[in-house]
C-alpha positions in Angstrom: 9.0 -23.9 13.0 8.3 -27.5 12.2 8.1 -29.9 15.2 11.1 -32.0 13.9 13.3 -29.0 13.5 12.4 -27.6 16.9 13.2 -31.0 18.4 16.6 -31.2 16.7 17.5 -27.7 17.7 16.5 -28.5 21.3 19.4 -31.0 21.5 22.9 -29.7 22.5 24.7 -28.7 19.3 27.5 -31.2 19.8 25.0 -34.1 20.0 22.9 -33.3 16.9 25.0 -35.1 14.3 25.2 -38.3 16.3 21.5 -38.1 17.0 20.8 -37.8 13.3 22.9 -40.9 12.7 21.0 -42.7 15.5 17.6 -41.6 14.2 18.4 -42.5 10.5 19.9 -45.8 11.6 16.9 -46.6 13.7 14.6 -46.3 10.7 17.0 -47.8 8.2 17.9 -50.9 10.2 14.3 -51.5 11.1 13.5 -51.5 7.3 16.4 -53.8 6.3 15.9 -56.3 9.2 12.2 -56.6 8.2 13.3 -57.4 4.7 16.2 -59.6 5.6 16.8 -62.0 8.4 16.7 -60.7 12.0 20.4 -61.6 12.2 21.8 -58.8 10.1 25.5 -58.4 10.3 25.3 -54.8 11.3 23.7 -54.8 14.8 21.9 -51.6 15.6 22.8 -49.4 17.5 26.3 -50.9 18.3 27.3 -50.6 14.6 27.2 -46.8 15.0 30.1 -46.6 17.4 28.3 -43.9 19.5 29.2 -43.8 23.2 27.0 -46.0 25.3 25.9 -43.0 27.5 24.8 -41.0 24.5 23.0 -44.0 23.0 21.1 -44.4 26.2 20.1 -40.8 26.2 18.9 -41.0 22.6 16.9 -44.1 23.2 15.1 -42.3 26.1 14.3 -39.1 24.2 10.7 -38.3 23.6 11.0 -37.7 19.9 8.2 -36.3 17.9 5.8 -38.8 16.4 7.1 -40.4 13.2 10.4 -38.4 13.5 12.7 -41.3 12.4 10.4 -42.3 9.5 10.0 -38.7 8.3 13.8 -38.2 8.5 14.5 -41.4 6.6 12.0 -40.4 3.8 13.3 -36.8 3.7 17.0 -37.8 3.4 16.4 -40.6 0.8 14.2 -38.4 -1.3 16.2 -35.1 -1.0 19.4 -36.7 -1.9 18.0 -39.5 -4.2 19.8 -42.0 -2.0 19.7 -45.8 -2.4 19.9 -48.1 0.6 23.7 -48.8 0.3 24.4 -45.0 0.2 22.2 -44.4 3.2 23.9 -47.1 5.1 27.3 -45.6 4.3 26.1 -42.2 5.4 24.9 -43.6 8.7 28.0 -45.7 9.4 30.7 -43.5 8.0 29.1 -40.0 8.3 30.0 -39.3 4.6 28.9 -40.8 1.3 29.6 -39.9 -2.3 26.8 -40.7 -4.7 27.0 -41.9 -8.3 26.3 -38.4 -9.6 29.5 -37.2 -7.9 27.8 -35.4 -5.0 29.3 -36.1 -1.6 27.2 -35.7 1.5 28.3 -35.4 5.1 25.8 -36.1 7.9 26.4 -32.5 9.1 25.0 -31.4 5.7 21.9 -33.2 6.6 21.8 -31.6 10.0 22.2 -28.1 8.6 19.1 -28.6 6.4 17.0 -30.7 8.8 14.1 -31.0 9.4 11.2 -29.6 7.3 8.7 -31.9 9.1 
């Protein structure tokens, strides 16, 4: 089993979806803040609306090397997702793409993580 998948499955089932949002958000917001100003109007991780206790737990996890980057690349390539669509998926848990396909963050979780 790939390291990323084993790591995700090691988390309590009820925390996996929020962790995926956190991990995707971590990589996404790092990319956009390096391209834009450091004062982006969507502060991470507060913009996610995840309980503080859970955020603290996620920030302290020993995630596999390059997990957030690999997740970001895998999701954007698998779903052919642009930056705005990815932001919507992270913040709203659901996004409908221009081709009519709608994706829920739990869809990502059920297929994650082949790395």
